[in-house]
C-alpha positions as CSV (number, residue, x, y, z in Angstrom):
1,M,27.4,-19.4,-56.1
2,R,28.3,-22.8,-54.7
3,T,26.6,-24.0,-51.5
4,P,26.9,-27.1,-49.5
5,L,24.2,-29.3,-51.2
6,L,23.6,-31.9,-48.5
7,L,24.7,-29.9,-45.5
8,L,22.7,-26.8,-46.4
9,L,19.8,-27.8,-44.2
10,A,21.9,-28.5,-41.1
11,M,24.1,-25.4,-41.4
12,S,21.1,-23.1,-42.2
13,T,19.5,-24.3,-39.0
14,F,22.4,-22.8,-37.1
15,A,21.6,-19.5,-39.0
16,A,18.1,-19.8,-37.8
17,T,19.3,-19.8,-34.2
18,G,21.3,-16.7,-35.0
19,V,24.9,-18.2,-34.8
20,A,25.6,-19.1,-38.4
21,T,28.5,-16.7,-39.0
22,A,30.2,-17.6,-35.7
23,A,29.7,-21.4,-35.8
24,P,33.1,-23.0,-36.3
25,L,31.7,-26.0,-38.2
26,T,32.8,-27.2,-41.6
27,L,32.3,-30.1,-43.9
28,R,35.8,-31.5,-43.8
29,C,35.3,-33.4,-47.1
30,P,34.8,-30.3,-49.2
31,A,31.7,-30.9,-51.2
32,S,29.5,-28.3,-52.8
33,S,26.9,-27.8,-55.5
34,S,25.7,-24.9,-57.7
35,Y,22.2,-26.6,-57.7
36,D,19.3,-26.4,-55.4
37,L,17.9,-29.8,-54.5
38,T,14.2,-30.7,-54.1
39,V,13.4,-34.2,-53.0
40,Q,10.1,-35.5,-54.3
41,P,8.5,-39.0,-53.7
42,D,9.5,-40.3,-57.2
43,R,12.4,-38.1,-58.2
44,L,15.2,-35.7,-57.3
45,V,15.1,-32.3,-58.9
46,F,18.3,-30.2,-59.2
47,D,17.9,-26.6,-60.3
48,R,20.2,-23.6,-61.0
49,T,20.2,-20.4,-63.0
50,G,23.2,-21.5,-65.1
51,P,25.2,-22.8,-66.8
52,A,23.3,-25.6,-68.7
53,P,22.0,-28.0,-67.7
54,T,19.9,-25.8,-65.4
55,R,17.4,-28.5,-64.5
56,V,18.3,-32.1,-63.8
57,V,15.5,-34.6,-62.9
58,M,16.7,-37.9,-61.6
59,G,14.3,-40.8,-61.2
60,R,15.2,-44.1,-59.7
61,S,16.4,-45.3,-63.1
62,S,15.9,-42.3,-65.4
63,L,17.6,-39.0,-66.1
64,V,16.2,-35.9,-67.8
65,T,18.2,-32.7,-68.3
66,D,16.6,-29.5,-69.4
67,G,13.5,-31.4,-70.5
68,T,15.3,-33.9,-72.7
69,P,15.5,-37.6,-71.6
70,V,19.0,-39.1,-71.4
71,A,19.6,-42.5,-72.9
72,L,21.1,-44.6,-70.1
73,N,22.9,-47.9,-70.5
74,A,22.5,-50.6,-67.8
75,E,25.5,-49.3,-65.8
76,D,24.3,-45.7,-65.8
77,Q,20.8,-46.8,-64.8
78,D,22.4,-48.5,-61.8
79,R,24.4,-45.4,-61.0
80,V,21.2,-43.3,-61.1
81,A,19.3,-45.8,-58.9
82,L,22.1,-45.9,-56.3
83,F,22.5,-42.1,-56.3
84,D,18.8,-41.7,-55.6
85,R,18.8,-44.4,-52.9
86,D,22.0,-43.1,-51.2
87,L,20.9,-39.5,-51.2
88,R,17.5,-40.3,-49.7
89,A,19.2,-42.4,-47.0
90,L,21.6,-39.5,-46.2
91,L,18.9,-36.9,-45.7
92,P,17.5,-38.2,-42.4
93,R,21.0,-38.1,-41.0
94,V,21.4,-34.5,-42.1
95,R,18.1,-33.8,-40.4
96,R,19.3,-35.4,-37.2
97,V,22.4,-33.2,-37.2
98,A,20.2,-30.1,-37.8
99,G,17.8,-31.1,-35.0
100,H,20.6,-31.7,-32.6
101,G,21.9,-28.2,-33.5
102,V,18.6,-26.7,-32.4
103,D,18.7,-28.6,-29.2
104,V,22.3,-27.5,-28.4
105,A,21.5,-23.9,-29.1
106,V,18.4,-23.9,-27.0
107,Q,20.1,-25.5,-24.1
108,A,23.0,-23.0,-24.4
109,I,20.5,-20.1,-24.2
110,R,18.8,-21.7,-21.1
111,D,22.2,-22.1,-19.4
112,E,23.1,-18.5,-20.2
113,A,19.8,-17.4,-18.7
114,S,20.3,-19.4,-15.6
115,G,23.3,-17.2,-14.7
116,L,21.1,-14.1,-14.8
117,S,19.0,-12.7,-12.0
118,L,15.7,-13.2,-13.8
119,A,12.4,-13.2,-12.1
120,P,10.6,-16.6,-11.9
121,A,7.9,-15.3,-14.3
122,T,10.5,-14.2,-16.8
123,R,12.2,-17.6,-16.7
124,Q,8.9,-19.3,-17.3
125,L,8.1,-17.1,-20.2
126,L,11.6,-17.6,-21.7
127,D,11.2,-21.3,-21.4
128,Q,7.8,-21.2,-23.1
129,H,9.2,-19.1,-26.0
130,L,12.2,-21.3,-26.4
131,A,10.1,-24.5,-26.5
132,T,7.7,-22.9,-29.1
133,D,10.5,-21.7,-31.4
134,A,12.4,-25.0,-31.0
135,D,9.3,-27.0,-31.9
136,A,8.8,-24.8,-35.0
137,L,12.3,-25.3,-36.1
138,H,12.2,-29.1,-35.6
139,Q,9.0,-29.3,-37.5
140,R,10.4,-27.3,-40.4
141,I,13.5,-29.5,-40.5
142,D,11.4,-32.6,-40.5
143,T,9.1,-31.5,-43.2
144,S,11.4,-29.6,-45.5
145,Q,12.1,-31.3,-48.9
146,S,14.1,-28.5,-50.6
147,T,17.3,-26.6,-49.9
148,R,15.4,-23.6,-51.2
149,D,13.5,-23.5,-47.9
150,W,16.8,-22.6,-46.0
151,Q,18.3,-19.9,-48.1
152,G,18.4,-16.1,-48.0
153,D,15.4,-14.3,-46.5
154,A,13.8,-17.5,-45.2
155,V,16.8,-18.2,-42.9
156,R,17.1,-14.6,-41.8
157,Q,13.4,-14.4,-41.0
158,L,13.7,-17.5,-38.7
159,G,16.8,-15.9,-37.0
160,D,15.0,-12.6,-36.6
161,Q,12.0,-14.4,-35.1
162,F,14.1,-16.3,-32.6
163,A,15.8,-13.0,-31.5
164,A,12.6,-11.1,-31.4
165,D,11.0,-13.6,-29.1
166,L,13.9,-14.0,-26.7
167,G,15.8,-10.7,-26.6
168,P,13.1,-8.4,-25.3
169,I,12.1,-10.9,-22.5
170,V,15.6,-10.9,-20.9
171,A,16.4,-7.3,-21.7
172,G,13.1,-6.1,-20.3
173,D,13.5,-8.0,-17.1
174,L,17.0,-6.8,-16.4
175,G,16.2,-3.3,-17.4
176,Q,13.3,-3.2,-15.0
177,Q,15.4,-4.5,-12.2
178,A,18.1,-2.0,-13.0
179,L,15.6,0.8,-12.9
180,Q,14.2,-0.4,-9.6
181,A,17.7,-0.6,-8.1
182,A,18.6,2.9,-9.3
183,M,15.4,4.2,-7.8
184,N,16.3,2.6,-4.5
185,G,19.7,4.2,-4.6
186,D,21.6,1.0,-5.4
187,L,23.6,2.3,-8.3
188,D,26.1,-0.6,-8.2
189,T,23.4,-3.1,-8.7
190,A,21.8,-1.0,-11.4
191,S,25.1,-0.8,-13.3
192,R,25.7,-4.5,-12.9
193,L,22.3,-5.4,-14.4
194,R,22.8,-3.0,-17.3
195,D,26.2,-4.6,-18.0
196,Q,24.6,-8.1,-17.9
197,A,22.1,-7.1,-20.5
198,A,24.7,-5.5,-22.7
199,D,27.1,-8.5,-22.3
200,L,24.3,-10.9,-23.3
201,A,23.6,-9.0,-26.5
202,T,27.2,-9.1,-27.6
203,T,28.5,-12.5,-26.4
204,L,25.6,-14.9,-26.6
205,Q,26.2,-15.8,-30.3
206,P,29.9,-16.7,-29.8
207,R,29.0,-18.8,-26.7
208,I,26.4,-20.7,-28.5
209,A,28.8,-21.2,-31.5
210,S,31.3,-22.7,-29.1
211,R,28.7,-25.2,-27.8
212,L,27.9,-26.2,-31.4
213,K,31.4,-27.6,-31.8
214,V,30.0,-30.8,-30.3
215,L,28.3,-31.4,-33.7
216,Q,31.5,-31.6,-35.6
217,P,31.9,-35.4,-35.3
218,Q,28.4,-35.9,-36.6
219,I,29.1,-33.6,-39.6
220,D,32.4,-35.5,-40.2
221,A,30.5,-38.8,-40.2
222,L,28.5,-37.6,-43.3
223,C,31.7,-37.5,-45.4
224,P,31.9,-41.1,-46.6
225,S,28.3,-41.0,-47.9
226,I,28.9,-37.7,-49.6
227,E,32.1,-39.0,-51.3
228,R,30.2,-42.0,-52.4
229,L,27.6,-39.8,-54.1
230,A,30.3,-37.8,-55.8
231,G,31.7,-41.1,-57.1
232,L,28.3,-42.4,-58.3
233,Q,27.8,-39.4,-60.6
234,Q,31.0,-40.0,-62.4
235,G,30.3,-41.1,-66.0
236,L,26.8,-39.6,-66.0
237,R,26.2,-37.1,-68.8
238,D,23.4,-34.7,-69.8
239,A,21.4,-35.0,-73.0
240,Q,24.1,-33.0,-74.8
241,G,26.9,-35.3,-73.7
242,R,28.3,-33.0,-71.1
243,P,29.5,-34.5,-67.8
244,L,27.0,-33.9,-64.9
245,Q,28.4,-32.1,-61.9
246,L,25.6,-32.3,-59.4
247,L,28.0,-32.5,-56.6
248,D,31.6,-31.3,-56.5
249,A,33.9,-33.0,-54.1
250,A,37.6,-32.6,-53.5
251,G,39.7,-34.7,-55.8
252,R,36.7,-35.6,-58.1
């Protein structure tokens, strides 16, 4: 399965806010990889289940594939060194996009909540949970060194935690207000509050996704650097003489 190698962190952050499938965001310079990437202080490690090479370790002027060192000429050493340098320079930019995505999603939730008739105590509790979850996501983005941190169950668990923290707070407040209104004989208000709760559950994700469109220019701005990385890998081969395809880009 091919996944966006350098954009995985940013896009998976949107999944952690619960809007991944609805977010209309794409990497407009198609680039993908069948490898997972782990960034270590002195090397880049690319792993996949197959085909060979399944493990590529790139130092600042060295290359090892499936445990066998690759003999590099001076030009290839320069390519490896530049690839390492440019990828490391790109990662902070990806993190900034991901962090901005968290902030946009959180603000969207706050704006949606502001249109509801929530009690002051509920608003305060909602803000506290939003701040806590946002801080946790920001910290994870800032410290993560591997795309493996943002795949599968790890992403779903973050999204579930976000929903588990926020959903019951709003639904509980509106449900209590609806019950009180019904007990007071105000059935119209009770119905309106129940509709608000149901509407929030079904439309919040698309609304957040729409707000995330503001990130598209930042994502587009990553393309020249990604295309440069795709160009730098050209000519590199593994220990068996096979061309390396750490990153696949359109037209490469």
